[in-house]
C-alpha positions as YAML, in Angstrom:
chain: A
units: angstrom
residues:
- id: 1
  name: MET
  ca: [18.28, 5.64, -78.67]
- id: 2
  name: THR
  ca: [15.97, 6.72, -75.91]
- id: 3
  name: ALA
  ca: [13.13, 4.87, -74.29]
- id: 4
  name: PRO
  ca: [9.61, 6.11, -75.09]
- id: 5
  name: ASP
  ca: [7.62, 8.04, -72.45]
- id: 6
  name: TRP
  ca: [5.01, 5.30, -72.58]
- id: 7
  name: THR
  ca: [5.12, 1.51, -72.63]
- id: 8
  name: PRO
  ca: [3.91, 0.19, -76.00]
- id: 9
  name: ALA
  ca: [1.41, -2.65, -75.81]
- id: 10
  name: GLU
  ca: [-0.36, -4.85, -78.33]
- id: 11
  name: TYR
  ca: [-3.46, -3.21, -79.84]
- id: 12
  name: ASP
  ca: [-2.21, 0.31, -79.10]
- id: 13
  name: TYR
  ca: [-2.89, 2.78, -81.90]
- id: 14
  name: VAL
  ca: [0.29, 4.51, -83.01]
- id: 15
  name: ALA
  ca: [1.52, 7.12, -85.46]
- id: 16
  name: ILE
  ca: [4.69, 6.42, -87.40]
- id: 17
  name: PRO
  ca: [7.03, 8.87, -89.13]
- id: 18
  name: ALA
  ca: [5.78, 9.92, -92.59]
- id: 19
  name: GLU
  ca: [9.08, 9.05, -94.29]
- id: 20
  name: ILE
  ca: [8.95, 5.48, -92.96]
- id: 21
  name: ALA
  ca: [5.29, 5.14, -93.95]
- id: 22
  name: ALA
  ca: [6.01, 6.42, -97.47]
- id: 23
  name: ARG
  ca: [8.90, 3.97, -97.85]
- id: 24
  name: HIS
  ca: [6.56, 1.09, -97.04]
- id: 25
  name: GLY
  ca: [3.58, 2.48, -99.00]
- id: 26
  name: VAL
  ca: [1.30, 2.67, -95.95]
- id: 27
  name: GLU
  ca: [-0.61, 5.29, -93.97]
- id: 28
  name: ALA
  ca: [1.33, 6.99, -91.18]
- id: 29
  name: ARG
  ca: [-0.66, 5.25, -88.45]
- id: 30
  name: GLY
  ca: [-1.51, 1.74, -87.43]
- id: 31
  name: THR
  ca: [-2.06, -0.77, -84.66]
- id: 32
  name: ILE
  ca: [0.62, -2.67, -82.77]
- id: 33
  name: VAL
  ca: [-0.04, -6.36, -83.39]
- id: 34
  name: ASP
  ca: [3.05, -7.99, -81.92]
- id: 35
  name: ILE
  ca: [5.87, -7.22, -79.52]
- id: 36
  name: PRO
  ca: [8.29, -10.14, -79.14]
- id: 37
  name: VAL
  ca: [9.44, -10.77, -75.58]
- id: 38
  name: GLY
  ca: [12.46, -8.61, -74.76]
- id: 39
  name: ALA
  ca: [12.32, -6.78, -78.07]
- id: 40
  name: LYS
  ca: [12.82, -3.06, -78.50]
- id: 41
  name: ALA
  ca: [10.62, -3.05, -81.59]
- id: 42
  name: ALA
  ca: [7.01, -3.79, -82.50]
- id: 43
  name: THR
  ca: [5.16, -5.08, -85.53]
- id: 44
  name: VAL
  ca: [2.59, -2.53, -86.63]
- id: 45
  name: GLU
  ca: [-0.32, -3.28, -88.96]
- id: 46
  name: CYS
  ca: [-0.91, -0.32, -91.27]
- id: 47
  name: THR
  ca: [-3.38, 0.30, -94.09]
- id: 48
  name: ARG
  ca: [-1.77, 0.41, -97.51]
- id: 49
  name: LEU
  ca: [-2.03, 3.76, -99.30]
- id: 50
  name: GLY
  ca: [-5.31, 3.84, -101.19]
- id: 51
  name: GLY
  ca: [-6.46, 0.66, -99.43]
- id: 52
  name: ARG
  ca: [-9.43, -0.11, -97.23]
- id: 53
  name: ARG
  ca: [-8.81, -0.15, -93.50]
- id: 54
  name: GLY
  ca: [-8.72, -3.66, -92.12]
- id: 55
  name: LEU
  ca: [-8.59, -5.30, -95.53]
- id: 56
  name: ASP
  ca: [-5.58, -3.87, -97.41]
- id: 57
  name: THR
  ca: [-2.86, -3.95, -94.76]
- id: 58
  name: ALA
  ca: [0.86, -4.39, -94.41]
- id: 59
  name: LEU
  ca: [3.00, -5.32, -91.41]
- id: 60
  name: VAL
  ca: [5.89, -3.02, -90.61]
- id: 61
  name: ASP
  ca: [8.51, -3.72, -87.91]
- id: 62
  name: LEU
  ca: [9.49, -0.50, -86.15]
- id: 63
  name: PRO
  ca: [11.65, 0.41, -83.15]
- id: 64
  name: PHE
  ca: [9.76, 1.82, -80.16]
- id: 65
  name: GLU
  ca: [11.45, 5.21, -80.71]
- id: 66
  name: ALA
  ca: [9.63, 5.58, -84.04]
- id: 67
  name: LEU
  ca: [6.17, 5.09, -82.47]
- id: 68
  name: THR
  ca: [3.93, 7.78, -81.06]
- id: 69
  name: PRO
  ca: [0.71, 6.84, -79.23]
- id: 70
  name: THR
  ca: [-2.39, 8.23, -80.94]
- id: 71
  name: ALA
  ca: [-6.15, 7.84, -81.20]
- id: 72
  name: TYR
  ca: [-7.20, 6.06, -84.39]
...
């Protein structure tokens, strides 16, 4: 595993791989809501497929390598 070219932080908007998003039934983007101290993964809040942004969400734990910074 390689380190990302950026340092993920809470409230960053990120894109996640489509296959991971499909497996969890969420859109392929979200917002980092938690990064435990010393962890190499983040909890990302994503909108459920067909849901309303901010209301119909799911939390997905993903390794930093799976995250790509993006504009929401």
